[in-house]
C-alpha positions in Angstrom: 13.9 -0.8 -22.6 13.9 3.0 -21.2 11.2 3.4 -18.4 10.6 6.7 -16.6 8.1 6.3 -13.0 6.7 9.0 -11.4 9.1 9.9 -7.9 6.1 11.8 -6.2 5.5 9.0 -3.1 9.0 9.4 -2.3 8.3 13.2 -1.4 5.5 12.4 0.9 5.1 10.4 4.5 6.0 7.0 4.3 3.3 5.0 3.5 1.7 1.9 1.3 2.2 3.6 -1.8 5.8 5.1 -1.0 6.9 1.5 -0.1 5.3 0.5 -3.9 7.2 3.0 -5.5 10.3 2.3 -4.2 10.3 -1.5 -4.3 9.1 -2.3 -7.1 11.4 0.6 -8.2 14.6 -1.7 -7.2 12.6 -4.9 -7.9 12.8 -3.7 -11.7 16.2 -2.3 -11.3 17.8 -5.3 -9.9 15.4 -7.9 -13.0 16.3 -5.8 -15.6 20.0 -4.0 -15.6 20.3 -4.1 -19.4 16.8 -1.2 -19.2 17.0 2.2 -17.8 14.6 3.4 -15.0 14.5 7.2 -14.1 12.9 8.5 -11.2 11.1 11.9 -12.0 8.9 14.7 -10.1 8.5 18.4 -9.5 9.5 17.5 -5.5 12.9 17.1 -4.2 13.1 13.0 -2.7 16.0 10.5 -2.4 17.1 8.2 -4.3 17.2 4.8 -3.0 19.9 2.9 -3.4 20.7 -0.6 -5.1 21.1 -0.4 -8.8 23.4 1.0 -10.3 20.4 2.0 -13.4 17.7 3.6 -11.7 19.1 7.1 -11.9 17.4 10.0 -11.1 15.3 12.3 -13.9 16.0 15.9 -13.7 12.5 18.6 -12.1 11.0 21.9 -13.7 14.2 24.1 -14.3 11.6 27.0 -15.1 8.1 28.5 -14.5 7.0 27.1 -17.6 8.3 23.2 -17.0 6.6 23.9 -13.2 3.3 22.9 -15.0 4.7 19.7 -14.0 1.6 17.3 -15.7 0.9 19.8 -18.8 4.6 21.1 -19.6 7.4 19.8 -17.7 7.1 16.2 -17.4 6.7 15.7 -20.9 9.1 17.9 -22.0 11.3 15.5 -19.3 10.7 12.3 -20.6 11.0 13.7 -24.5 14.6 14.4 -23.4 15.4 11.4 -22.0 14.0 9.3 -24.4 11.6 7.4 -22.6 10.1 4.4 -23.7 6.7 4.2 -21.2 5.8 6.4 -18.3 4.4 4.4 -15.3 2.4 6.6 -13.1 2.3 5.3 -9.3 0.2 6.9 -7.7 -2.8 7.4 -9.6 -1.7 10.4 -12.8 0.0 10.1 -16.0 1.1 12.7 -17.9 -1.9 15.3 -19.2 -0.4 14.9 -23.1 0.0 11.5 -24.0 2.9 11.1 -26.3 4.2 8.4 -25.8 2.9 4.9 -23.9 1.7 4.9 -19.6 1.1 3.3 -17.3 -0.8 3.8 -13.7 -1.5 2.3 -11.4 -4.5 2.6 -9.0 -4.7 1.6 -5.7 -7.8 1.4 -5.0 -11.3 4.2 -5.5 -10.9 4.7 -1.3 -12.6 8.8 -3.0 -15.7 6.9 -4.1 -15.7 3.4 -1.9 -15.9 3.7 1.5 -16.6 5.8 4.9 -15.0 9.7 4.8 -15.8 12.7 6.4 -14.6 14.6 3.9 -15.8 17.6 2.0 -17.0 18.2 -1.4 -13.5 20.1 -2.4 -11.7 17.8 -0.9 -13.3 14.8 -2.8 -13.2 16.2 -6.6 -9.5 16.8 -5.8 -9.2 13.1 -4.8 -10.8 12.0 -8.3 -9.4 14.9 -11.1 -6.6 12.8 -11.5 -8.2 9.3 -10.9 -10.3 10.1 -14.4 -8.5 12.1 -16.1 -5.3 8.8 -16.0 -8.2 6.4 -16.7 -9.2 8.6 -20.3 -5.4 8.9 -20.7 -3.4 5.9 -19.1 -2.8 3.2 -22.1 -2.4 0.6 -19.6 -4.0 0.4 -15.8 -2.6 -1.8 -13.2 -4.4 -2.8 -9.6 -3.1 -5.0 -6.7 -5.9 -6.7 -6.5 -9.0 -8.4 -8.6 -11.0 -6.5 -6.2 -9.4 -3.2 -7.6 -9.9 -4.1 -11.0 -13.7 -5.4 -10.8 -14.2 -1.7 -8.8 -12.4 0.4 -11.7 -14.5 -2.3 -14.4 -18.0 -1.7 -12.5 -17.5 2.0 -11.5 -15.7 3.7 -15.1 -16.3 3.2 -18.7 -12.5 1.5 -18.9 -11.7 -1.9 -21.1 -11.1 -4.7 -19.7 -8.2 -5.4 -21.9 -6.4 -2.3 -20.2 -6.5 -3.5 -17.1 -4.0 -5.7 -15.5 -3.7 -7.0 -11.7 0.0 -7.1 -10.5 -0.2 -8.1 -6.3 2.3 -5.7 -4.4 5.2 -7.9 -2.0 6.4 -6.9 1.3 10.0 -5.6 1.6 12.6 -8.6 2.5 13.8 -6.6 5.5 9.7 -7.9 7.4 10.8 -11.0 8.8 11.2 -12.4 12.0 13.7 -11.5 14.6 12.9 -13.8 17.5 11.7 -11.3 19.0 9.8 -11.8 22.9 6.5 -11.9 22.9 4.8 -8.7 24.3 1.3 -9.1 25.6 -0.4 -6.4 23.4 -2.3 -6.1 20.4 -1.2 -3.5 16.9 -2.3 -2.0 14.8 -0.4 -0.5 12.2 -1.6 1.4 9.6 -3.0 5.5 9.1 -5.4 7.1 10.9 -8.6 7.3 8.4 -12.2 6.6 8.7 -12.3 3.0 6.9 -9.4 2.5 8.8 -12.6 1.0 11.7 -10.6 2.7 14.5 -13.6 3.3 16.4 -14.4 -0.4 16.6 -11.3 -1.9 17.0 -11.0 0.7 20.4 -14.4 -0.2 21.2 -13.7 -4.0 20.9 -10.1 -3.8 22.9 -12.3 -2.0 25.5 -14.9 -5.0 25.7 -11.5 -7.2 26.0 -9.9 -5.6 28.4 -13.0 -6.2 31.2 -11.2 -9.6 31.3 -8.4 -9.9 29.6 -5.2 -6.9 30.5 -4.0 -7.0 26.8 -2.5 -3.4 25.9 -3.2 -2.0 22.2 -0.4 -0.2 20.2 -1.2 2.0 17.1 1.6 2.2 15.0 1.3 4.8 12.4 1.4 8.4 11.2 -1.8 10.2 13.7 -2.7 13.2 14.2 -1.1 15.5 17.6 -4.7 15.5 19.5 -4.8 11.4 19.1 -1.3 11.1 21.0 -3.3 13.5 24.1 -5.8 11.1 25.2 -4.5 9.2 28.0 -6.3 6.0 28.0 -5.0 3.5 30.0 -2.8 0.4 27.7 -3.5 2.5 24.6 0.1 2.9 23.7 -0.1 5.9 20.4 3.6 6.1 18.9 2.8 8.3 15.7 4.9 7.4 12.4 7.9 4.6 13.4 11.4 3.0 12.0 10.8 -0.1 9.2 13.3 -1.5 12.0 10.5 -0.8 15.0 8.0 -2.0 13.0 9.1 -5.2 12.9 9.8 -5.2 16.1 6.2 -4.2 16.5 5.3 -7.5 14.3 7.5 -9.8 15.8 7.1 -9.5 19.4 2.8 -8.6 19.3 0.0 -11.0 20.1 -2.0 -10.1 17.0 -1.7 -7.8 14.0 -5.7 -6.5 14.4 -6.1 -4.7 11.2 -10.2 -4.7 10.8 -9.7 -2.1 7.9 -13.6 -1.7 6.2 -12.1 -1.1 2.1 -8.6 -1.9 1.3 -7.0 -2.1 -1.9 -4.4 -5.0 -1.3 -3.4 -4.4 2.5 0.1 -4.4 2.9 0.7 -4.4 6.7 -1.6 -7.7 6.6 1.0 -9.1 4.3 3.9 -7.4 5.4 2.7 -8.3 9.5 2.7 -12.2 7.7 5.8 -12.4 6.4 7.0 -11.1 9.7 5.0 -14.7 10.9 2.5 -12.4 13.1 -0.8 -13.3 14.1 -3.1 -11.7 11.8 -7.1 -11.1 13.0 -7.7 -9.0 10.4 -11.7 -7.6 8.3 -13.7 -9.6 5.2 -13.0 -6.8 3.2 -12.4 -8.6 -0.3 -9.0 -7.5 -1.2 -7.6 -8.2 1.9 -9.0 -11.5 1.3 -7.1 -12.1 -1.9 -4.2 -11.4 0.4 -4.1 -13.6 2.9 -6.3 -15.5 1.5 -7.1 -18.5 5.4 -3.7 -17.7 6.5 -5.6 -15.0 8.8 -9.0 -14.6 11.0 -11.1 -12.8 9.7 -14.4 -11.0 10.6 -17.2 -8.8 9.8 -16.1 -4.8 10.0 -19.3 -4.0 12.5 -19.0 -7.3 14.6 -17.2 -6.6 17.9 -18.2 -9.3 19.1 -16.4 -11.5 17.2 -13.6 -8.7 17.2 -13.7 -9.7 21.4 -13.8 -13.1 21.0 -11.1 -13.1 18.6 -8.5 -11.6 20.7 -9.9 -12.7 23.4 -8.3 -15.9 21.7 -5.2 -14.9 20.4 -5.0 -13.7 24.1 -5.2 -17.1 25.6 -4.8 -20.0 23.5 -1.3 -19.9 22.4 -2.0 -22.6 19.9 -4.5 -21.2 18.3 -2.2 -18.2 17.5 1.4 -20.6 17.1 -1.2 -22.3 13.7 -2.0 -18.6 13.3 1.5 -17.5 12.9 2.4 -21.1 10.8 0.5 -20.1 7.9 0.6 -16.4 7.6 4.2 -17.5 7.1 3.5 -20.1 4.6 1.4 -17.2 1.9 3.4 -15.0 3.0 6.1 -16.8 0.7 3.9 -16.0 -2.4 4.1 -12.8 -2.7 8.0 -11.2 -3.7 9.0 -7.8 -5.5 10.5 -10.0 -7.6 7.1 -11.6 -9.2 5.4 -7.6 -8.8 8.7 -6.4 -11.0 8.8 -8.7 -13.9 4.8 -8.8 -14.0 4.8 -5.3 -14.2 7.8 -5.2 -17.2 5.2 -7.7 -19.0 2.8 -4.5 -19.0 5.0 -2.2 -19.7 6.0 -4.3 -22.7 1.9 -4.3 -23.9 2.0 -1.0 -23.4 4.9 -0.5 -26.3 2.5 -3.0 -28.7 -0.4 -0.2 -27.8 0.4 2.6 -27.9 -0.6 4.3 -31.1 
């Protein structure tokens, strides 16, 4: 089978969709060496190393092909004799000339808090709405997102399949000395509920001297705030993130809406104690291996962080359950499930 995957996320900053595209591409190429996988984009990107049957397709070569989603991509896929196209980032070609699969990571443009103006919402919603109508098959990372897709749009349930994500094998305990801080990984979107975490942490600091570390893409203005005990690192390397997961008293993830919650799984695979919200998608990932609290319950967050800081037996039990739970996820399984969806898309097309 010849499969082309959208590599546009590889041209952007580190984040969940970029990790998904890299790990899925490598997982597919390694699991199916007889197949050919090509990454395509109208933007320059670096090919992930590690699989000889993972290749780079050519980008637009003239002004006409620069109209990527309408003309350029369709031409490129024809030259590659592609059997299936996989839109890893909410989009598929506007000309449905061959089977296509689209991953809908979440419905954040419709669900969850946000302060974006109408034009931004329209810009984010448009490719998703188009893709839902054009894609032969749709992938969601959790059953929660699948239900949301079916509730919000007139999509046949038979076209929507769930394939959970996984954490990279590079996320594992590194034996680091436990520090005296809590860690919040990820971006600074409104739905990440950072204001509640800061409020809860400040309450905790009244009787426990514990720092808070924020690691992930942030605005320059964020790093100008001088608050004792608060460390805003910005984007960090994967190696540094593994160390932070391993060193933290607990990883705190109070998000009010997620499609999967990859940082939760990464943290658990590193053996971290995790305190997170009752978002249903996160619940599918964490199971009973994390403490889950209502997103707006400040008292509950303060109490959970206090226990993580003062009760080593309690925290140790969380870490053990986290490691066990993380074993239920792997990119090999995700690749196999995704390959089955490619096959189904080919059978359904036409």
